[in-house]
C-alpha positions as CSV (number, residue, x, y, z in Angstrom):
1,M,153.5,53.4,96.5
2,L,157.1,52.0,94.4
3,Y,160.1,54.2,94.4
4,G,163.3,54.0,92.4
5,V,167.1,54.3,92.8
6,V,169.1,55.2,89.9
7,F,172.2,53.1,88.7
8,Q,173.9,55.2,86.0
9,S,176.5,57.9,86.9
10,V,174.4,60.7,86.8
11,V,170.3,60.8,85.7
12,P,168.5,64.0,84.3
13,I,165.3,65.1,85.8
14,R,163.4,66.7,83.1
15,K,160.3,69.2,83.8
16,E,158.2,66.8,80.8
17,P,158.1,63.5,80.2
18,F,160.1,64.0,76.7
19,E,164.4,64.0,76.4
20,R,163.8,67.9,74.9
21,S,162.4,68.7,77.9
22,E,164.1,71.3,80.1
23,M,166.3,69.7,82.8
24,V,165.5,70.7,86.2
25,T,168.2,68.9,88.1
26,Q,170.0,66.2,88.7
27,V,170.1,62.5,90.3
28,L,173.3,61.2,91.2
29,F,174.3,57.3,91.1
30,G,172.2,55.3,94.3
31,E,170.1,58.7,95.1
32,T,166.1,57.6,95.5
33,F,162.7,58.4,94.3
34,M,159.6,58.1,95.1
35,I,157.1,57.1,91.8
36,I,154.4,59.7,92.2
37,E,152.5,58.7,88.2
38,E,153.7,56.7,85.1
39,H,154.3,57.8,81.0
40,K,154.7,55.4,78.7
41,D,158.7,55.2,79.3
42,W,159.3,58.1,81.8
43,L,158.4,58.2,85.7
44,R,157.0,61.1,87.6
45,V,158.8,61.7,90.6
46,V,159.7,63.3,93.8
47,L,163.2,63.2,95.2
48,T,163.9,61.5,98.6
49,Y,167.4,63.3,98.9
50,D,165.5,67.0,99.0
51,S,161.5,66.5,97.4
52,Y,162.3,67.7,94.3
53,E,160.3,66.5,91.9
54,G,159.8,66.0,88.0
55,W,160.4,63.0,85.4
56,V,163.2,60.7,85.0
57,D,163.5,57.8,81.8
58,R,162.3,54.5,83.6
59,K,165.6,53.2,82.1
60,S,168.1,54.7,84.1
61,S,166.6,53.4,87.8
62,I,166.0,50.3,89.4
63,V,161.7,50.4,90.8
64,L,161.8,48.8,94.3
65,D,158.7,47.8,96.4
66,Q,158.3,49.1,99.9
67,E,160.2,46.6,101.5
68,Q,163.5,46.8,99.1
69,F,163.2,50.3,99.7
70,N,163.6,49.7,103.2
71,L,166.2,47.4,103.2
72,L,168.8,49.5,100.8
73,S,170.0,51.5,103.5
74,L,169.5,49.0,106.0
75,K,173.4,48.2,106.4
76,G,174.7,52.2,105.9
77,I,174.8,54.7,103.7
78,S,178.2,56.7,102.1
79,M,179.2,59.8,100.1
80,V,181.3,59.6,97.3
81,S,183.2,62.8,98.2
82,S,186.5,61.7,96.0
83,R,186.5,63.7,92.4
84,L,187.0,60.3,90.7
85,F,185.9,57.3,91.4
86,S,185.0,54.4,89.5
87,A,183.3,51.1,90.0
88,K,182.6,48.0,88.1
89,A,179.2,45.7,88.5
90,Q,180.1,41.8,88.7
91,E,177.5,41.7,85.8
92,C,178.9,44.7,83.9
93,D,182.3,44.9,81.7
94,Y,183.0,48.2,82.1
95,P,183.6,50.2,85.3
96,I,181.1,53.3,85.8
97,R,182.5,56.6,86.9
98,L,180.5,58.3,90.0
99,C,180.8,61.5,91.1
100,P,181.1,63.3,94.2
101,G,177.9,63.1,96.2
102,S,176.9,59.8,95.0
103,T,175.6,57.6,97.1
104,I,176.8,54.0,98.3
105,Y,175.1,51.2,100.4
106,N,176.6,49.0,102.5
107,Y,180.6,49.9,101.5
108,D,182.9,47.4,103.0
109,E,186.4,48.8,103.2
110,T,187.9,46.0,103.7
111,T,187.2,44.2,100.2
112,G,186.7,47.6,98.9
113,S,182.9,46.7,97.5
114,F,179.6,47.5,98.3
115,N,175.7,46.1,96.7
116,M,172.7,48.0,95.5
117,V,169.4,45.8,95.1
118,G,171.2,42.9,94.0
119,R,173.3,44.5,91.9
120,H,177.2,44.0,93.2
121,Y,180.3,46.0,92.3
122,K,183.8,46.4,93.2
123,T,185.8,49.6,93.6
124,F,188.5,50.6,91.7
125,N,190.1,53.5,93.2
126,V,189.0,54.6,97.7
127,P,185.5,56.7,97.7
128,F,186.6,59.1,99.9
129,D,188.9,62.1,100.3
130,N,191.3,61.9,103.6
131,P,189.4,63.1,106.5
132,F,189.2,66.6,107.5
133,S,189.6,68.2,110.6
134,S,186.4,70.0,110.8
135,S,183.5,70.9,108.3
136,Y,184.6,74.4,108.0
137,E,188.1,72.4,106.0
138,S,185.7,69.6,104.7
139,I,183.7,72.7,102.6
140,K,186.7,74.3,101.7
141,E,188.8,71.4,100.2
142,L,185.9,70.2,98.6
143,S,184.5,73.4,97.3
144,K,187.8,73.8,95.7
145,S,187.9,70.7,94.2
146,F,185.0,72.1,91.8
147,V,187.0,75.0,90.5
148,N,186.7,75.6,86.7
149,A,183.7,72.9,86.3
150,P,181.4,74.4,83.6
151,Y,178.2,76.2,84.4
152,L,175.2,73.8,84.2
153,W,171.8,74.8,84.8
154,G,169.9,72.0,86.7
155,G,173.7,70.3,87.3
156,R,174.8,68.9,90.5
157,T,178.3,67.4,89.3
158,P,182.0,68.7,88.5
159,Y,181.0,68.1,84.7
160,G,178.1,70.9,84.9
161,V,176.9,72.6,88.1
162,D,174.5,75.5,88.5
163,C,175.0,77.7,92.0
164,S,172.5,76.1,94.2
165,G,173.4,72.7,93.1
166,L,177.4,73.1,93.8
167,V,175.7,74.3,97.4
168,Q,173.7,71.5,97.6
169,V,176.3,68.8,96.8
170,I,179.2,70.1,98.6
171,Y,176.6,70.2,101.7
172,K,175.6,67.0,100.9
173,M,179.3,65.1,101.3
174,I,179.8,66.5,104.5
175,G,176.2,64.9,105.9
176,L,173.9,68.5,105.5
177,V,170.7,67.4,103.5
178,I,169.9,71.5,102.1
179,P,167.1,72.4,99.4
180,R,167.7,72.0,95.8
181,D,167.2,76.4,94.9
182,A,168.5,79.1,96.3
183,S,165.3,80.3,96.9
184,Q,164.8,77.6,99.2
185,Q,167.7,77.7,100.9
186,V,168.0,81.3,102.1
187,L,165.2,80.8,104.0
188,L,167.9,78.2,106.7
189,G,170.0,79.4,108.8
190,Q,170.9,82.2,111.1
191,T,171.9,85.9,109.3
192,V,175.1,87.5,109.6
193,E,175.2,90.9,109.6
194,F,178.4,91.9,108.8
195,L,181.9,91.1,107.0
196,N,184.3,90.2,110.0
197,Q,181.6,88.0,110.9
198,Y,181.9,85.8,108.0
199,K,183.1,81.8,108.3
200,V,184.1,79.2,105.4
201,G,180.9,77.3,104.8
202,D,178.7,80.6,105.9
203,L,176.1,81.1,102.3
204,A,175.8,84.2,100.6
205,F,173.0,84.8,98.2
206,F,172.0,87.4,96.1
207,D,169.1,89.4,94.6
208,D,168.1,91.0,90.9
209,E,166.4,93.9,90.5
210,E,163.0,92.9,92.0
211,G,164.3,91.4,94.7
212,D,164.2,87.9,94.3
213,I,167.3,85.4,94.9
214,V,169.0,84.5,92.0
215,H,172.3,83.2,93.2
216,V,174.2,81.4,96.1
217,G,177.9,80.7,96.6
218,I,179.9,79.7,99.6
219,V,181.9,81.5,101.7
220,L,185.5,80.7,101.7
221,D,188.3,82.4,103.7
222,N,189.9,86.3,103.0
223,N,187.0,87.8,102.2
224,S,186.2,85.1,98.8
225,I,183.5,83.0,97.8
226,I,183.4,80.4,95.4
227,H,180.2,80.0,93.2
228,S,179.3,78.8,89.6
229,S,178.8,81.9,87.0
230,G,179.9,80.3,83.5
231,F,181.5,77.9,85.5
232,V,182.8,77.3,89.2
233,R,185.6,80.2,90.6
234,I,186.9,82.3,93.8
235,D,186.0,85.7,93.4
236,K,186.2,88.3,96.3
237,L,183.1,88.9,98.5
238,D,181.9,92.1,100.3
239,Q,179.3,93.9,101.7
240,Q,178.1,95.5,98.0
241,G,178.7,91.6,96.7
242,I,180.9,90.0,94.3
243,F,183.8,91.5,92.7
244,S,185.2,89.6,89.3
245,A,189.0,90.6,89.2
246,T,188.6,89.1,85.7
247,S,185.8,92.1,84.8
248,K,186.9,94.7,87.4
249,R,183.0,94.7,88.4
250,Y,180.4,93.5,90.6
251,S,179.0,90.7,88.9
252,H,176.3,90.2,91.8
253,R,174.3,92.0,94.2
254,L,174.4,91.0,97.6
255,R,171.3,90.1,99.8
256,V,171.8,88.5,103.1
257,V,174.5,85.7,104.1
258,K,173.4,83.2,106.1
259,R,175.3,80.3,108.7
260,L,173.7,76.7,108.5
261,I,176.8,75.5,110.5
262,T,176.8,76.5,114.0
263,N,177.9,73.6,116.2
264,D,182.0,73.4,114.4
């Protein structure tokens, strides 16, 4: 079995093996995948993080055998949580900009360096925000760093993100693995019945006329929610749904609120 690891800031995963095909999600620097098929310059892959499947351009990744894949994370894995973070490979003249949620291996705090499959990187700034007092505080501050990011179908970065991509990346940065799509995320956690019981970090899900889950956001304090709809924004939440102060109307109909963090 062959694997791969992404060495670009962000790489699209496409529905079919050509550039004009729909982007279904994105892979961030350092994320890995299993290769299940090859077609010309394209690899059909299953992502290690969330088992999402699609096609990736071979040029954007390093192909690994089983032994290299096992050794990759032997000395530790870290998640980038700062909004802006740059690193430069020794063999390259120019730095690479990494997005929040990127994965770095074997990070050495004393030298500000890390390595990945024989590539050695030197950092220009600290990849992690200051430690937070709780998961609730982490979620609140990390999610707010995405405010005003444009909506992008399949996106997972501050430069373009969809609703479930925002939720997945924020949870990744606090160390929790959840699926990619809202229809999968809604199957997790415990149902929270009443508005006065909602906590920061709860996930609110919204449905369409057919009852399908089509939107998700992260509950914040003061009866508010952060979500990606046009752009990442903070709106009011009640038991009817999301109320937009800008349009003075409800934009999404609430289906259910789920709690994934129960021990903080």
